[in-house]
Backbone as CSV, one residue per row, in Angstrom:
resi,resn,N_x,N_y,N_z,CA_x,CA_y,CA_z,C_x,C_y,C_z
1,UNK,35.873,2.074,56.387,35.694,1.389,55.111,36.848,1.747,54.194
2,UNK,37.462,0.785,53.585,38.555,1.030,52.665,38.014,1.624,51.377
3,UNK,38.799,2.517,50.773,38.379,3.112,49.509,38.453,2.062,48.413
4,UNK,37.389,1.926,47.675,37.345,0.982,46.568,36.871,1.714,45.325
5,UNK,37.273,1.232,44.188,36.798,1.820,42.939,35.313,1.529,42.807
6,UNK,34.516,2.469,42.276,33.070,2.268,42.206,32.651,1.072,41.365
7,UNK,33.427,0.703,40.340,33.032,-0.435,39.521,33.138,-1.741,40.297
8,UNK,34.008,-1.795,41.317,34.111,-2.978,42.160,32.880,-3.073,43.061
9,UNK,32.390,-1.929,43.517,31.239,-1.893,44.407,29.945,-2.124,43.624
10,UNK,29.829,-1.472,42.478,28.550,-1.444,41.780,28.314,-2.584,40.802
11,UNK,29.266,-2.826,39.943,28.983,-3.740,38.857,27.947,-3.088,37.946
12,UNK,27.122,-3.864,37.324,26.089,-3.346,36.442,24.731,-3.780,36.976
13,UNK,23.826,-2.825,37.179,22.528,-3.126,37.787,21.402,-2.581,36.927
14,UNK,20.288,-3.237,36.939,19.071,-2.680,36.364,18.163,-2.323,37.519
15,UNK,17.604,-1.136,37.470,16.737,-0.671,38.544,15.400,-0.311,37.916
16,UNK,14.352,-0.881,38.423,13.019,-0.586,37.930,12.586,0.752,38.513
17,UNK,12.281,1.695,37.664,11.882,3.033,38.104,10.442,3.020,38.604
18,UNK,10.033,4.166,39.184,8.694,4.261,39.740,7.624,4.368,38.648
19,UNK,8.018,4.659,37.439,7.068,4.681,36.334,7.405,3.513,35.415
20,UNK,7.090,3.646,34.134,7.369,2.559,33.204,8.832,2.543,32.761
21,UNK,9.614,3.537,33.171,11.011,3.613,32.769,11.858,2.594,33.521
22,UNK,12.858,2.053,32.836,13.839,1.186,33.458,15.198,1.848,33.281
23,UNK,15.963,1.917,34.359,17.275,2.542,34.312,18.333,1.547,34.746
24,UNK,19.487,1.698,34.163,20.656,0.943,34.575,21.608,1.950,35.190
25,UNK,22.022,1.725,36.434,22.977,2.596,37.100,24.316,1.880,37.103
26,UNK,25.336,2.591,36.676,26.669,2.006,36.568,27.711,3.081,36.871
27,UNK,28.971,2.672,37.058,30.026,3.667,37.241,30.171,4.535,35.988
28,UNK,30.466,5.808,36.206,30.607,6.734,35.090,31.936,6.599,34.373
29,UNK,31.934,7.080,33.130,33.135,7.103,32.285,33.220,8.482,31.633
30,UNK,34.382,8.845,31.158,34.586,10.154,30.537,33.628,10.383,29.364
31,UNK,33.379,9.359,28.575,32.497,9.536,27.413,31.044,9.818,27.809
32,UNK,30.660,9.466,29.030,29.305,9.766,29.503,29.072,11.271,29.588
33,UNK,30.090,11.994,30.021,29.977,13.449,30.116,29.746,14.039,28.735
34,UNK,30.477,13.561,27.746,30.289,14.075,26.379,28.867,13.794,25.879
35,UNK,28.304,12.650,26.264,26.961,12.298,25.800,25.879,13.190,26.410
36,UNK,26.047,13.569,27.669,25.010,14.332,28.354,25.202,15.853,28.206
37,UNK,26.371,16.297,27.770,26.674,17.724,27.688,25.643,18.566,26.929
38,UNK,25.136,18.117,25.782,24.197,18.982,25.059,22.947,19.366,25.860
39,UNK,22.528,18.526,26.802,21.319,18.806,27.575,21.594,19.192,29.028
40,UNK,22.857,19.208,29.418,23.178,19.467,30.809,22.798,20.879,31.246
41,UNK,22.951,21.863,30.405,22.634,23.238,30.790,21.170,23.371,31.204
42,UNK,20.271,22.734,30.485,18.851,22.803,30.852,18.566,22.061,32.149
43,UNK,19.244,20.939,32.361,19.062,20.187,33.606,19.533,21.014,34.795
44,UNK,20.649,21.681,34.644,21.183,22.505,35.731,20.316,23.737,35.950
45,UNK,19.835,24.343,34.881,18.939,25.503,34.993,17.728,25.144,35.854
46,UNK,17.135,23.984,35.590,15.949,23.563,36.345,16.275,23.325,37.816
47,UNK,17.498,22.895,38.106,17.878,22.602,39.487,18.226,23.857,40.283
48,UNK,18.673,24.904,39.615,19.181,26.076,40.330,18.237,27.269,40.380
49,UNK,17.303,27.362,39.466,16.459,28.556,39.381,15.029,28.202,39.754
50,UNK,14.472,28.975,40.663,13.089,28.767,41.074,12.155,28.999,39.886
51,UNK,11.118,28.169,39.759,10.152,28.390,38.677,9.585,29.806,38.753
52,UNK,9.484,30.446,37.615,8.943,31.798,37.551,9.955,32.890,37.829
53,UNK,11.181,32.533,38.179,12.233,33.517,38.452,13.062,33.742,37.200
54,UNK,13.872,34.761,37.252,14.743,35.089,36.129,15.716,33.939,35.888
55,UNK,15.847,33.564,34.639,16.743,32.467,34.285,18.192,32.909,34.412
56,UNK,19.083,31.949,34.471,20.510,32.245,34.470,20.881,32.902,33.142
57,UNK,21.807,33.829,33.196,22.310,34.416,31.947,23.154,33.360,31.248
58,UNK,23.403,33.527,29.958,24.264,32.565,29.268,25.647,32.423,29.929
59,UNK,26.216,33.530,30.407,27.512,33.461,31.084,27.417,32.699,32.403
60,UNK,26.365,32.946,33.183,26.179,32.234,34.449,26.002,30.735,34.201
61,UNK,25.178,30.433,33.210,24.936,29.027,32.888,26.223,28.340,32.435
62,UNK,26.996,28.990,31.597,28.261,28.427,31.119,29.222,28.186,32.290
63,UNK,29.234,29.101,33.241,30.106,28.967,34.412,29.697,27.757,35.259
64,UNK,28.396,27.601,35.500,27.922,26.478,36.306,28.153,25.162,35.574
65,UNK,27.859,25.117,34.293,28.081,23.895,33.514,29.561,23.515,33.537
66,UNK,30.448,24.495,33.376,31.887,24.214,33.415,32.289,23.665,34.791
67,UNK,31.689,24.188,35.845,31.976,23.708,37.195,31.522,22.255,37.369
68,UNK,30.340,21.932,36.870,29.829,20.557,36.969,30.687,19.614,36.133
69,UNK,31.062,20.041,34.942,31.924,19.211,34.090,33.269,18.951,34.766
70,UNK,33.835,19.979,35.401,35.112,19.815,36.106,34.956,18.854,37.281
71,UNK,33.839,18.963,38.022,33.593,18.060,39.148,33.463,16.619,38.657
72,UNK,32.777,16.413,37.542,32.604,15.081,36.950,33.977,14.494,36.599
73,UNK,34.785,15.270,35.885,36.110,14.798,35.455,37.011,14.523,36.644
74,UNK,36.998,15.402,37.634,37.819,15.208,38.821,37.392,13.953,39.571
75,UNK,36.098,13.745,39.715,35.600,12.573,40.440,36.011,11.275,39.762
76,UNK,36.114,11.279,38.446,36.555,10.077,37.736,37.996,9.714,38.080
77,UNK,38.801,10.717,38.414,40.223,10.488,38.708,40.512,10.245,40.189
78,UNK,39.576,10.536,41.069,39.800,10.475,42.514,39.138,9.223,43.090
79,UNK,39.934,8.320,43.683,39.382,7.065,44.218,38.441,7.302,45.396
80,UNK,38.464,8.502,45.989,37.572,8.807,47.112,36.221,9.333,46.626
81,UNK,36.080,9.488,45.323,34.832,9.969,44.740,34.312,8.944,43.746
82,UNK,33.012,9.010,43.515,32.389,8.110,42.541,31.430,8.895,41.662
83,UNK,31.409,8.544,40.406,30.413,9.050,39.468,29.495,7.879,39.153
84,UNK,28.222,8.069,39.370,27.200,7.079,39.027,26.426,7.623,37.834
85,UNK,26.214,6.800,36.846,25.500,7.223,35.639,24.241,6.392,35.510
86,UNK,23.146,7.061,35.190,21.897,6.382,34.918,21.623,6.370,33.430
87,UNK,21.391,5.189,32.885,21.068,5.043,31.471,19.630,4.592,31.317
88,UNK,18.976,5.111,30.330,17.625,4.692,29.978,17.465,4.775,28.480
89,UNK,16.866,3.782,27.889,16.672,3.803,26.446,17.973,3.870,25.678
90,UNK,19.039,3.310,26.240,20.313,3.275,25.533,21.131,4.547,25.603
91,UNK,20.720,5.509,26.452,21.502,6.749,26.542,21.617,7.222,27.985
92,UNK,22.636,8.039,28.220,22.856,8.611,29.543,21.775,9.655,29.793
93,UNK,21.077,9.503,30.926,19.960,10.394,31.262,20.209,11.188,32.544
94,UNK,21.289,10.866,33.252,21.596,11.584,34.480,22.798,10.985,35.163
95,UNK,23.257,11.687,36.207,24.404,11.196,36.953,24.393,11.764,38.366
96,UNK,25.174,11.135,39.227,25.391,11.620,40.582,26.882,11.533,40.871
97,UNK,27.367,12.469,41.684,28.758,12.464,42.125,28.765,12.397,43.643
98,UNK,29.440,11.387,44.186,29.550,11.200,45.631,31.014,11.373,46.019
99,UNK,31.251,12.226,47.002,32.599,12.481,47.507,32.710,11.886,48.908
100,UNK,33.578,10.883,49.067,33.778,10.232,50.364,35.116,10.603,50.976
101,UNK,35.673,11.774,50.616,36.987,12.170,51.117,36.935,12.738,52.533
102,UNK,35.782,13.122,53.018,35.628,13.668,54.365,34.903,12.660,55.250
103,UNK,34.879,12.938,56.543,34.195,12.063,57.503,32.728,11.893,57.132
104,UNK,32.084,12.972,56.688,30.697,12.918,56.233,30.709,12.958,54.703
105,UNK,30.377,11.859,54.047,30.329,11.856,52.580,29.354,12.919,52.064
106,UNK,29.624,13.420,50.869,28.840,14.509,50.296,28.325,14.111,48.915
107,UNK,27.036,14.289,48.700,26.456,14.124,47.369,26.681,15.456,46.662
108,UNK,27.712,15.523,45.837,28.104,16.791,45.205,27.090,17.247,44.150
109,UNK,26.662,16.313,43.329,25.700,16.643,42.269,24.799,15.444,42.044
110,UNK,23.557,15.742,41.724,22.662,14.751,41.155,21.945,15.500,40.039
111,UNK,22.184,15.088,38.821,21.677,15.787,37.637,20.851,14.806,36.824
112,UNK,19.614,15.191,36.534,18.716,14.367,35.728,18.192,15.233,34.586
113,UNK,18.225,14.697,33.388,17.701,15.452,32.241,16.237,15.802,32.476
114,UNK,15.823,17.009,32.085,14.430,17.421,32.319,13.398,16.437,31.776
115,UNK,13.687,15.794,30.661,12.737,14.841,30.076,12.586,13.578,30.920
116,UNK,13.476,13.364,31.892,13.436,12.168,32.729,13.004,12.453,34.168
117,UNK,12.701,13.711,34.482,12.254,14.044,35.840,10.947,13.321,36.145
118,UNK,10.855,12.770,37.336,9.640,12.080,37.761,9.548,10.632,37.322
119,UNK,10.561,10.131,36.633,10.525,8.757,36.144,11.285,7.759,37.000
120,UNK,11.844,8.205,38.117,12.533,7.297,39.018,14.048,7.293,38.916
121,UNK,14.612,8.042,37.970,16.063,8.030,37.814,16.762,8.678,39.001
122,UNK,16.273,9.807,39.491,16.907,10.446,40.653,16.895,9.496,41.843
123,UNK,15.800,8.773,42.032,15.717,7.814,43.139,16.734,6.696,42.962
124,UNK,16.854,6.188,41.753,17.826,5.116,41.497,19.250,5.594,41.765
125,UNK,19.576,6.795,41.318,20.907,7.352,41.547,21.160,7.585,43.040
126,UNK,20.156,8.147,43.730,20.314,8.405,45.159,20.483,7.100,45.934
127,UNK,19.694,6.091,45.613,19.810,4.800,46.295,21.223,4.235,46.154
128,UNK,21.783,4.311,44.968,23.134,3.805,44.747,24.169,4.686,45.453
129,UNK,23.954,6.000,45.475,24.867,6.913,46.172,24.906,6.592,47.664
130,UNK,23.742,6.379,48.264,23.669,6.015,49.679,24.403,4.693,49.908
131,UNK,24.262,3.766,48.987,24.920,2.474,49.102,26.444,2.545,49.043
132,UNK,26.994,3.618,48.494,28.446,3.778,48.431,29.042,4.272,49.740
133,UNK,28.198,4.748,50.642,28.672,5.318,51.906,28.752,4.231,52.976
134,UNK,29.688,4.395,53.913,29.732,3.434,55.024,28.384,3.406,55.745
135,UNK,28.022,2.244,56.291,26.721,2.081,56.952,26.491,3.067,58.081
136,UNK,27.557,3.449,58.772,27.394,4.336,59.923,27.621,5.803,59.585
137,UNK,27.708,6.145,58.305,27.970,7.534,57.905,26.709,8.208,57.387
138,UNK,26.509,9.462,57.762,25.429,10.234,57.145,25.848,10.617,55.722
139,UNK,24.963,11.184,54.970,25.256,11.695,53.632,24.763,13.124,53.593
140,UNK,25.619,14.035,53.190,25.309,15.459,53.192,25.158,15.951,51.753
141,UNK,24.430,17.042,51.568,24.286,17.666,50.255,23.868,19.112,50.434
142,UNK,23.977,19.883,49.366,23.376,21.208,49.338,22.412,21.233,48.170
143,UNK,21.345,21.997,48.322,20.320,22.106,47.296,19.908,23.571,47.213
144,UNK,19.557,24.018,46.030,19.062,25.390,45.875,17.815,25.556,46.732
145,UNK,17.785,26.599,47.562,16.686,26.801,48.509,15.336,26.932,47.812
146,UNK,15.323,27.355,46.569,14.068,27.498,45.848,13.633,26.270,45.077
147,UNK,14.437,25.234,45.096,14.112,24.021,44.342,13.247,23.115,45.220
148,UNK,11.984,23.475,45.335,11.067,22.755,46.221,10.868,21.302,45.810
149,UNK,10.903,21.030,44.517,10.760,19.646,44.057,11.896,18.792,44.619
150,UNK,13.138,19.288,44.521,14.287,18.548,45.027,14.235,18.440,46.547
151,UNK,13.858,19.512,47.217,13.782,19.484,48.683,12.767,18.441,49.136
152,UNK,11.596,18.386,48.493,10.600,17.352,48.836,11.158,15.954,48.584
153,UNK,11.859,15.786,47.475,12.469,14.504,47.142,13.457,14.076,48.232
154,UNK,14.332,14.980,48.635,15.317,14.631,49.657,14.650,14.399,51.011
155,UNK,13.629,15.160,51.347,12.907,14.922,52.604,12.272,13.534,52.610
156,UNK,11.693,13.118,51.480,11.112,11.769,51.387,12.171,10.697,51.605
157,UNK,13.417,11.045,51.352,14.522,10.104,51.491,15.321,10.329,52.774
158,UNK,14.635,10.847,53.809,15.179,10.989,55.157,16.238,12.062,55.320
159,UNK,16.354,13.006,54.388,17.263,14.135,54.574,16.525,15.210,55.365
160,UNK,17.258,15.892,56.224,16.699,16.992,57.009,17.586,18.215,56.825
161,UNK,16.987,19.391,57.020,17.711,20.638,56.850,18.668,20.860,58.010
162,UNK,19.757,21.521,57.708,20.734,21.884,58.719,21.346,23.222,58.372
163,UNK,22.321,23.661,59.144,22.955,24.949,58.875,23.683,24.920,57.538
164,UNK,23.578,26.016,56.774,24.206,26.049,55.456,25.429,26.943,55.417
165,UNK,25.739,27.636,56.494,26.931,28.474,56.513,26.580,29.934,56.623
166,UNK,27.491,30.704,57.140,27.272,32.133,57.339,27.098,32.840,56.007
167,UNK,26.096,33.671,55.920,25.872,34.497,54.742,25.296,33.774,53.546
168,UNK,24.987,32.498,53.671,24.453,31.743,52.540,22.933,31.744,52.645
169,UNK,22.269,32.308,51.632,20.811,32.391,51.727,20.097,31.701,50.575
170,UNK,20.814,31.250,49.562,20.143,30.649,48.419,20.359,29.148,48.309
171,UNK,21.051,28.574,49.288,21.214,27.123,49.305,20.781,26.587,50.652
172,UNK,20.462,25.324,50.669,20.019,24.647,51.873,20.884,23.408,52.039
173,UNK,21.516,23.254,53.195,22.287,22.039,53.470,21.346,21.031,54.098
174,UNK,21.414,19.795,53.620,20.589,18.706,54.137,21.493,17.526,54.432
175,UNK,21.050,16.683,55.367,21.822,15.510,55.721,20.867,14.349,55.964
176,UNK,21.279,13.188,55.509,20.556,11.940,55.742,21.353,11.164,56.763
177,UNK,20.774,10.951,57.932,21.469,10.241,58.995,21.389,8.734,58.741
178,UNK,22.424,7.991,59.146,22.351,6.536,58.999,21.249,5.978,59.890
179,UNK,20.683,4.882,59.496,19.577,4.272,60.219,19.993,3.890,61.634
180,UNK,21.215,3.459,61.804,21.653,2.923,63.088,22.092,3.975,64.101
181,UNK,22.141,5.244,63.716,22.679,6.250,64.639,21.589,7.128,65.234
182,UNK,21.962,7.790,66.323,21.078,8.781,66.922,21.210,10.067,66.120
183,UNK,20.207,10.930,66.132,20.291,12.177,65.361,21.368,13.105,65.903
184,UNK,22.014,13.802,64.977,22.968,14.832,65.375,22.191,16.036,65.882
185,UNK,22.766,16.770,66.821,22.063,17.902,67.443,21.676,18.967,66.435
186,UNK,22.521,19.220,65.447,22.216,20.283,64.492,21.426,19.801,63.281
187,UNK,21.083,18.517,63.223,20.281,17.971,62.148,19.174,17.123,62.766
188,UNK,18.081,17.736,63.216,17.022,16.963,63.845,16.401,15.971,62.872
189,UNK,15.854,14.895,63.415,15.200,13.881,62.595,13.909,14.433,62.010
190,UNK,13.518,13.987,60.810,12.249,14.412,60.233,11.093,13.858,61.059
191,UNK,9.933,14.517,61.020,8.792,14.022,61.790,8.376,12.647,61.286
192,UNK,7.944,11.799,62.195,7.452,10.461,61.839,6.070,10.602,61.233
193,UNK,5.815,9.781,60.229,4.498,9.824,59.575,3.769,8.551,59.787
């Protein structure tokens, strides 16, 4: 598949969420990051720290937020990456970053504001992220091993656990295989229901 700018692929779409919320998913812009920044630290905290566990220190949180902001800005400049933004009620409520620079595309980040969790925005972003990948390509991601809500979400969307790397114990690598392919040996298919 030839690399194309995300705005050529996406255009502007309205996606009906699983609740009463309606989201529009579109290509991201630099000003979107500025709009979501005030609430991004809380969204990232919820994604990285297990409920009931010690919260990130202010320095840790600042470091992770800076890393996500850098990834967002870099993805805007790289034609092999896409930033997808979800808007609801006239404001940016979340985003996803897809990196297609490797043979297996990677969902680098999917961030949803805590006030929008469970309203269908993560599903809308994931659906569009999958749509950016070649039909015969899997989609890979890493998720905090303690984020059971996210793990259940990705499992519902055909992602399965795989090896996460030597010495890594707090993240889980998952992969969604394309519909048309046989399962990879190190990423077994999820059980049929």
